[in-house]
SEBA-234720 format. One record per residue: residue in one letter; residue number from 1; y negated, z, x negated of N, C-alpha, C, O in turn. Coordinates in steps of 0.02 Angstrom, whole numbers, plus 50000, padded with zeros to 5 digits. Example, Ala and Ser with C-alpha at 12.3 -4.5 7.8 and 13.67 -1.06 7.14 Angstrom:
// residues 2
REC type seq   n.y   n.z   n.x  ca.y  ca.z  ca.x   c.y   c.z   c.x   o.y   o.z   o.x
REC    A   1 50284 50390 49340 50225 50390 49385 50165 50390 49340 50166 50423 49288
REC    S   2 50112 50354 49358 50053 50357 49316 49998 50394 49355 49943 50402 49330
END
This chain:
// residues 115
REC type seq   n.y   n.z   n.x  ca.y  ca.z  ca.x   c.y   c.z   c.x   o.y   o.z   o.x
REC    M   1 49683 49066 49725 49624 49085 49688 49626 49160 49674 49640 49200 49719
REC    A   2 49614 49179 49613 49618 49249 49593 49561 49290 49622 49508 49264 49638
REC    L   3 49573 49355 49628 49521 49401 49649 49467 49404 49596 49481 49400 49536
REC    S   4 49405 49411 49618 49350 49419 49571 49352 49490 49542 49385 49534 49569
REC    E   5 49316 49499 49488 49311 49565 49458 49282 49616 49507 49304 49673 49510
REC    F   6 49233 49594 49546 49202 49637 49597 49253 49658 49649 49257 49716 49668
REC    E   7 49293 49609 49673 49343 49624 49724 49397 49672 49697 49419 49717 49733
REC    I   8 49416 49662 49635 49466 49707 49604 49438 49778 49600 49473 49826 49617
REC    K   9 49376 49785 49578 49345 49852 49573 49340 49884 49642 49351 49945 49649
REC    R  10 49324 49845 49693 49318 49872 49761 49386 49897 49786 49391 49950 49816
REC    I  11 49439 49858 49773 49507 49878 49792 49526 49942 49755 49552 49989 49784
REC    E  12 49513 49943 49690 49529 50002 49650 49494 50064 49677 49523 50118 49680
REC    K  13 49431 50056 49697 49393 50112 49723 49420 50136 49791 49436 50195 49799
REC    L  14 49426 50090 49839 49445 50109 49907 49519 50128 49913 49535 50180 49942
REC    V  15 49562 50088 49885 49634 50103 49889 49650 50163 49844 49692 50205 49862
REC    G  16 49616 50166 49787 49625 50224 49743 49606 50289 49777 49640 50339 49770
REC    R  17 49551 50288 49814 49530 50348 49852 49580 50364 49906 49597 50423 49916
REC    Y  18 49605 50313 49942 49656 50324 49994 49718 50358 49964 49742 50408 49990
REC    V  19 49742 50329 49909 49803 50356 49877 49790 50427 49853 49832 50471 49864
REC    E  20 49735 50439 49821 49720 50506 49795 49716 50557 49853 49739 50614 49845
REC    D  21 49687 50537 49909 49681 50582 49967 49749 50596 50000 49756 50646 50035
REC    H  22 49798 50553 49990 49863 50560 50024 49920 50580 49978 49977 50586 50000
REC    R  23 49905 50590 49914 49958 50612 49868 49979 50684 49887 49938 50723 49911
REC    P  24 50042 50700 49876 50064 50769 49889 50033 50818 49839 50002 50798 49790
REC    K  25 50042 50882 49853 50017 50933 49807 50045 50924 49738 50102 50901 49731
REC    P  26 50007 50940 49686 50031 50932 49617 50099 50965 49604 50138 50941 49562
REC    S  27 50113 51018 49638 50176 51055 49626 50239 51015 49645 50293 51030 49619
REC    I  28 50232 50964 49688 50292 50926 49707 50289 50852 49685 50333 50813 49703
REC    R  29 50238 50834 49648 50231 50764 49628 50288 50739 49584 50298 50678 49579
REC    S  30 50324 50783 49552 50382 50760 49513 50439 50738 49559 50484 50702 49538
REC    K  31 50437 50760 49622 50488 50741 49670 50465 50687 49719 50505 50650 49747
REC    L  32 50400 50683 49730 50371 50632 49774 50299 50622 49755 50260 50669 49750
REC    D  33 50281 50559 49745 50211 50543 49729 50194 50477 49763 50237 50443 49789
REC    L  34 50130 50461 49762 50104 50401 49794 50061 50364 49743 50023 50395 49706
REC    A  35 50067 50298 49741 50028 50258 49694 50015 50189 49725 50040 50174 49779
REC    F  36 49977 50147 49689 49967 50078 49711 49961 50034 49650 49947 50057 49594
REC    R  37 49971 49970 49662 49959 49920 49609 49928 49858 49641 49938 49844 49700
REC    I  38 49890 49823 49601 49861 49760 49622 49903 49705 49589 49915 49706 49529
REC    D  39 49923 49657 49630 49965 49602 49605 49938 49537 49636 49947 49525 49696
REC    N  40 49907 49496 49595 49876 49433 49617 49824 49447 49672 49774 49481 49659
REC    Q  41 49835 49422 49732 49788 49431 49787 49804 49491 49831 49773 49501 49882
REC    S  42 49853 49532 49811 49878 49586 49853 49874 49654 49818 49868 49658 49757
REC    F  43 49876 49706 49859 49890 49772 49832 49949 49800 49871 49959 49784 49930
REC    V  44 49988 49841 49837 50046 49873 49868 50040 49948 49857 50029 49971 49801
REC    I  45 50046 49986 49911 50049 50059 49907 50124 50077 49909 50161 50050 49950
REC    Y  46 50144 50122 49864 50215 50139 49861 50225 50213 49844 50182 50245 49813
REC    E  47 50283 50239 49864 50304 50307 49847 50345 50305 49784 50379 50255 49770
REC    I  48 50342 50358 49745 50382 50365 49684 50426 50427 49692 50401 50481 49706
REC    R  49 50491 50418 49683 50539 50473 49690 50590 50467 49634 50603 50412 49610
REC    P  50 50619 50524 49613 50674 50519 49565 50737 50495 49600 50748 50509 49659
REC    Q  51 50777 50458 49564 50842 50435 49590 50885 50497 49601 50887 50541 49559
REC    W  52 50920 50500 49657 50957 50561 49676 51011 50580 49625 51021 50639 49612
REC    D  53 51044 50531 49595 51098 50547 49549 51078 50541 49475 51118 50554 49430
REC    N  54 51016 50521 49463 50990 50516 49395 50914 50527 49398 50876 50479 49398
REC    P  55 50893 50590 49401 50822 50606 49411 50775 50577 49358 50715 50573 49369
REC    E  56 50802 50559 49301 50760 50529 49249 50736 50459 49270 50684 50436 49247
REC    N  57 50773 50427 49314 50757 50360 49338 50712 50367 49399 50732 50396 49449
REC    K  58 50651 50339 49395 50604 50343 49451 50610 50280 49494 50612 50224 49469
REC    L  59 50613 50290 49560 50618 50235 49608 50553 50226 49645 50519 50275 49661
REC    E  60 50535 50165 49658 50475 50150 49697 50495 50123 49765 50533 50075 49770
REC    Q  61 50469 50154 49817 50482 50133 49885 50417 50107 49915 50370 50146 49926
REC    P  62 50412 50042 49929 50350 50015 49957 50332 50046 50024 50376 50058 50066
REC    V  63 50268 50057 50034 50242 50084 50097 50207 50030 50136 50222 50019 50195
REC    A  64 50160 49995 50104 50120 49944 50138 50095 49894 50087 50088 49908 50027
REC    K  65 50081 49834 50112 50053 49781 50070 49998 49746 50108 50005 49734 50168
REC    A  66 49944 49730 50074 49891 49691 50104 49872 49635 50056 49866 49646 49995
REC    T  67 49861 49577 50083 49844 49518 50042 49777 49491 50066 49766 49482 50126
REC    Y  68 49734 49477 50017 49668 49450 50034 49671 49373 50031 49691 49345 49980
REC    V  69 49651 49342 50085 49648 49269 50088 49574 49251 50080 49535 49252 50128
REC    K  70 49557 49234 50019 49487 49223 50001 49454 49167 50042 49397 49174 50063
REC    S  71 49490 49113 50053 49462 49055 50089 49444 49072 50160 49399 49041 50189
REC    Q  72 49478 49122 50190 49464 49142 50259 49426 49208 50263 49405 49230 50316
REC    K  73 49418 49241 50205 49384 49305 50200 49416 49357 50247 49382 49391 50285
REC    L  74 49482 49362 50242 49516 49412 50283 49577 49440 50246 49603 49409 50199
REC    W  75 49597 49499 50268 49655 49535 50241 49713 49526 50289 49704 49528 50350
REC    K  76 49773 49517 50261 49834 49515 50301 49875 49576 50283 49885 49591 50224
REC    L  77 49899 49612 50334 49935 49674 50324 50010 49663 50336 50030 49629 50383
REC    Y  78 50051 49693 50291 50123 49685 50294 50158 49753 50290 50131 49801 50262
REC    W  79 50217 49756 50319 50260 49814 50312 50330 49791 50292 50349 49734 50307
REC    M  80 50367 49834 50259 50433 49815 50236 50485 49839 50286 50490 49898 50301
REC    R  81 50523 49791 50311 50575 49807 50360 50640 49825 50324 50643 49824 50263
REC    A  82 50691 49841 50362 50756 49861 50334 50788 49806 50293 50832 49820 50252
REC    D  83 50768 49744 50303 50796 49689 50264 50764 49684 50194 50779 49639 50155
REC    L  84 50719 49732 50179 50684 49736 50115 50639 49676 50101 50628 49657 50044
REC    K  85 50613 49646 50155 50565 49591 50150 50501 49611 50185 50502 49649 50234
REC    W  86 50446 49585 50160 50381 49599 50191 50374 49557 50254 50389 49498 50255
REC    H  87 50351 49591 50308 50339 49558 50372 50268 49574 50395 50242 49628 50382
REC    S  88 50238 49526 50428 50172 49537 50456 50174 49597 50503 50223 49606 50540
REC    Y  89 50121 49636 50503 50118 49696 50544 50086 49677 50611 50025 49668 50614
REC    P  90 50126 49671 50665 50102 49642 50728 50041 49676 50760 49998 49640 50786
REC    P  91 50034 49742 50758 49975 49771 50790 49908 49751 50756 49856 49750 50789
REC    L  92 49911 49736 50691 49850 49716 50655 49871 49667 50599 49871 49685 50541
REC    P  93 49889 49605 50618 49913 49558 50568 49860 49537 50518 49875 49522 50461
REC    E  94 49798 49536 50540 49743 49518 50495 49678 49549 50517 49669 49568 50574
REC    C  95 49633 49555 50468 49571 49591 50480 49521 49573 50425 49541 49555 50370
REC    T  96 49457 49577 50439 49407 49561 50388 49387 49620 50346 49353 49613 50296
REC    S  97 49409 49680 50365 49387 49741 50332 49444 49777 50297 49494 49794 50327
REC    L  98 49436 49789 50232 49485 49828 50194 49488 49899 50221 49542 49929 50223
REC    E  99 49432 49927 50240 49431 49995 50268 49474 50000 50331 49510 50049 50340
REC    T 100 49470 49950 50374 49510 49950 50435 49585 49946 50419 49625 49978 50452
REC    I 101 49603 49907 50369 49672 49902 50347 49697 49972 50325 49751 49993 50346
REC    L 102 49658 50006 50284 49678 50073 50260 49681 50123 50317 49725 50166 50318
REC    E 103 49636 50118 50365 49638 50162 50423 49702 50151 50464 49732 50199 50488
REC    E 104 49722 50089 50471 49783 50074 50509 49846 50100 50473 49892 50126 50504
REC    I 105 49846 50093 50407 49902 50120 50368 49905 50196 50377 49959 50224 50384
REC    E 106 49848 50228 50375 49846 50301 50384 49868 50322 50454 49907 50369 50461
REC    R 107 49843 50287 50505 49863 50304 50574 49937 50293 50585 49971 50334 50615
REC    D 108 49963 50238 50561 50034 50220 50565 50061 50234 50636 50110 50271 50642
REC    P 109 50031 50206 50688 50050 50224 50756 50122 50205 50775 50150 50232 50823
REC    H 110 50152 50158 50739 50220 50136 50755 50270 50157 50702 50327 50134 50701
REC    A 111 50249 50202 50657 50292 50229 50604 50324 50173 50561 50382 50177 50542
REC    C 112 50285 50122 50547 50310 50066 50507 50300 50078 50432 50338 50052 50392
REC    F 113 50250 50117 50414 50234 50126 50343 50267 50188 50313 50302 50184 50262
REC    Y 114 50257 50244 50345 50285 50307 50318 50346 50330 50356 50374 50383 50340
REC    G 115 50367 50292 50406 50428 50309 50442 50415 50365 50487 50459 50388 50522
END
């Protein structure tokens, strides 16, 4: 089931604020930036960097993913492991609050999101 317009606006507001608060200074954003996208029931926060041997090519490195399970009214949090697949984040695999998900990504106590 797709996200409602209200849920999309709420994600855009809260995750957008998180990303804006954590973006690097404007002077280095051409070398490192932070963004997010909404895809179906999920949002993904990712870093943007130029490719080392072709700076015109921008690479996206995923930081965190959260998926809303509407039927259960909860968020599931994921991190990308070295195998380049999303895995459930064991310290907080699910939660009812989007704010709590964003707080956990920011705290990153196990260095799973930002390394």
